[in-house]
C-alpha positions as CSV (number, residue, x, y, z in Angstrom):
1,M,11.1,-23.5,-5.5
2,A,10.7,-22.1,-1.8
3,T,12.9,-19.9,-0.6
4,E,13.4,-18.1,3.1
5,L,14.3,-14.9,1.6
6,K,11.8,-11.8,2.9
7,R,11.4,-9.1,0.6
8,F,11.6,-5.3,1.7
9,T,12.2,-2.1,0.2
10,I,14.5,0.8,1.5
11,S,15.2,4.3,0.6
12,I,18.8,5.6,-0.2
13,T,20.4,8.6,-0.4
14,Q,22.1,9.6,-4.0
15,S,25.4,9.6,-2.7
16,M,24.8,6.1,-1.4
17,E,23.2,5.2,-4.8
18,A,26.7,6.2,-6.5
19,D,28.6,4.1,-3.9
20,L,26.3,1.2,-4.3
21,D,26.9,1.3,-8.4
22,M,30.5,1.9,-7.9
23,A,30.8,-1.4,-5.7
24,K,28.7,-3.3,-7.9
25,K,30.8,-2.3,-10.8
26,E,34.0,-3.0,-8.8
27,K,33.6,-6.0,-6.6
28,Y,29.9,-7.5,-7.3
29,Y,30.0,-7.7,-11.0
30,K,29.5,-11.3,-11.0
31,G,26.4,-11.5,-9.0
32,T,23.1,-9.6,-8.7
33,Q,22.2,-6.5,-7.2
34,N,20.3,-8.3,-4.5
35,D,23.5,-10.5,-3.5
36,M,25.5,-7.5,-3.3
37,I,22.9,-6.0,-0.9
38,R,22.6,-9.0,0.9
39,D,26.3,-9.4,1.3
40,L,26.8,-5.6,2.4
41,I,24.1,-6.0,4.9
42,C,25.8,-9.4,6.3
43,R,29.1,-7.4,6.5
44,G,27.5,-4.6,8.2
45,L,25.7,-6.8,11.0
46,A,29.0,-8.8,11.4
47,A,31.1,-5.4,11.9
48,L,28.5,-4.4,14.6
49,K,28.8,-7.9,16.5
50,A,32.5,-7.9,16.3
51,E,32.5,-4.1,17.8
52,E,30.2,-5.6,20.5
53,G,32.9,-8.4,21.2
54,A,30.3,-11.0,20.2
55,D,30.7,-14.0,17.8
56,S,29.9,-12.6,14.3
57,G,28.2,-15.7,13.3
58,S,27.3,-16.1,9.6
59,C,24.3,-14.9,7.9
60,R,25.5,-16.4,4.5
61,E,22.6,-18.5,3.7
62,S,21.9,-19.7,0.2
63,A,19.5,-17.9,-1.9
């Protein structure tokens, strides 16, 4: 199965890890950690675009 996804690695602080763990348990418990991270990135990018007054578009493509 071909995929359009690109793999990359990031480093996070211990407090970010704790926040991500809590978000996974409370909101993203039905999905994978990858799905959670993609959703959070998408939401962050949409928020940046909204601050700039641009159309937020959609970055929610199928995995």
